[in-house]
N, C-alpha and C positions, 0 to 999 in steps of 0.2 A: 310369224316370220314378223321383219320389220316394212315398215311405209316407202313405196318406193316414192322418190323429193327429184326433182330439177338439179341441175347445179346450178342457177341463181333460182331459185324458187321463184321461178315463172316474172322475172324483169324484161318492162319492155319499156322502148323510147320512142316516142315522137316528136318528129324533125321533119323534113321535107318528106320523109318517107319515115313508115312505121317498123321499129323493128322488136322483135317478141322473142323469150323461149318458150320452147313449146313445154308443157309438162313431161312427163318420164313417157316415154315411147318403145315401142318391143323393136328391138335390130336383131336379127340375124345373118351373122357372115356366113356362107356357105361356097365352101371352096370345093370344083366339084368338077370335071371334064367328062364323066364319065358314062354310060350309055344310058343310065338310069337319071340324068337330070330331068328332065322336062318330063318324066312321071313323077317323080318326088316332091318338086315343083308345084305339079297337076296336083298331088295328091291335099296340097294348100291351095288349090283352085285358084294358082300364078302358072303364067306362061312363062316359057326361056325370052327373055329380052332382049335383043339384037344390040353388038356393040354401041356404047354408049347410048341405051336407053334405059329409059325406066318407063315398066308394066303397072298399070293400076287398076285391082280390082275389088271395088266396093271399099274398107279397111283397110285392106294388106296391097302391097306393092314389094316389087322385085326390082332392082337396079343391078345392072350390068356394071361392075367394079374393074374386072383385067377379065382375059381369056379366060381366067380358073377360078373368078370372084363374083358371087353375086349380096349383094347386102338386101336383105329381106325386113321388111319394113311391116309393121301389123300393132294391135293395141298390146298395150305392154301384158298384160292376166293371160294373154293365151301363147306367150317364148313357149312356155316348161312343155306344152302340145304339140308347138308348131316343132321343135327339136326331135322330142319322142319319133312324131311323123317322121321328120328326115330321117332320120337315125335308121327307121325301120325298112322304109323305103330302099335306102344306099349301103345299108348292110351286103362285105363281102367285097363291096367295092370302094378305090380311093377315094378318101374323102373326108370334109372337116366340117365340121355342124360346131355353134360359138357363138354364148347367147355375149353378146357385146350391147347390149340396153344403159344398160349401167357406167360402161367406160365412154358415151357421147355425150353430147350436146347438142340441140336441136332449136336453129331459129328462124325463124319467118322475116322474109326481107319485104315489105308490100308496099304499092302506094304506083306515083306514074315515074317516080324516078328509080325504083329499085334498081333496074338494069345500068344505071349510071353511079348507082354507090358500089354495089359489085364489080361494076369494071375499075372504079377506083382500087381495087385490093385484090382481084383475082386476075389472073396471064387468062382468060377466055373472051373471046368476041360475045358476048352480050349483045348486037346488032339485031333487030325482029329482023325476022327474015333470015339471020344466020340461027339465032340459040330460039330454040323454042320449046311448048310443053312435048313433054315428051321426052327430052333427053337432059342427058345426068353427066357433068364432069368431074370427074377427081382432080381436083387443081391446091391451088394455097390460096389463102385468105394473108394477105401481106406473108408473114414468116412461120407459119401453121397447114400444116396439112387439114384439106376439106373435103368436101364433096355437094356438087351445089345442082339445082332442079329445079325449074319451071313448074309451080305447085298450083297457079292460077292466069288470070290474062294480064296480072300488074303484081305478081306477088313469088315468092322464090324462099324454097326450104336449102337451108344450110348446115351440111351438121359435121363438123371437128369433135377434138376430145376432149372429155368434158375438163381435166387438168388447165386446159388454156379457153374455157368458156368466158373466164372475163374479160380478159384479151382480148376475145375474136367481141366481144358483146360493145366494149368500152369503142374497140378498131370502129365497129356499123357505126354503132350511134354518134360517133365521130365526124365519118362521111356524111351522117345523114344530116346533120346538122343543118339548119336554114342557114339559107344566104353562103353555104357550100353548094349549090346546083354546079353542073357542070355542063349538061343543055348537050352530051353528049351523040344522043340519037335524036334530033329532033333537028 
């Protein structure tokens, strides 16, 4: 089996905020509205998140993506076992479980201006008190589909398709260049 690699080899940029690609990350899309959803996620040690919420437990998380879609976040090496666990728990129910780990790119955007950088390219209100830890948005980063959530006090995680990873990294890096500060939330 070949070794997993990230889309851009772990690139990073330090401007007035830091933009860094995350290494290989396990991600599973789960589509289900069945009665066994809570029990299936429970077998992974995860709760069912509320609308536009992400719930983290240790090194795993689950994000609400739509009324019947969830993004499960876990260590890359644990994806196969998690898929087997979910499949067994949901057997006989209408569901879809798919490994999307290698189809996605993940970026951390961190620093005191992280909200401003994301607000420049995503149609989301990132103001403090409006967008807080535990919230997730499925949105756009300029011209491409993305999901974003707060992963720390001044840090956000952004997920996009691997095929547009370079575009997203270049976009975020350009918006984070020194001198491009917007002071949108200060």
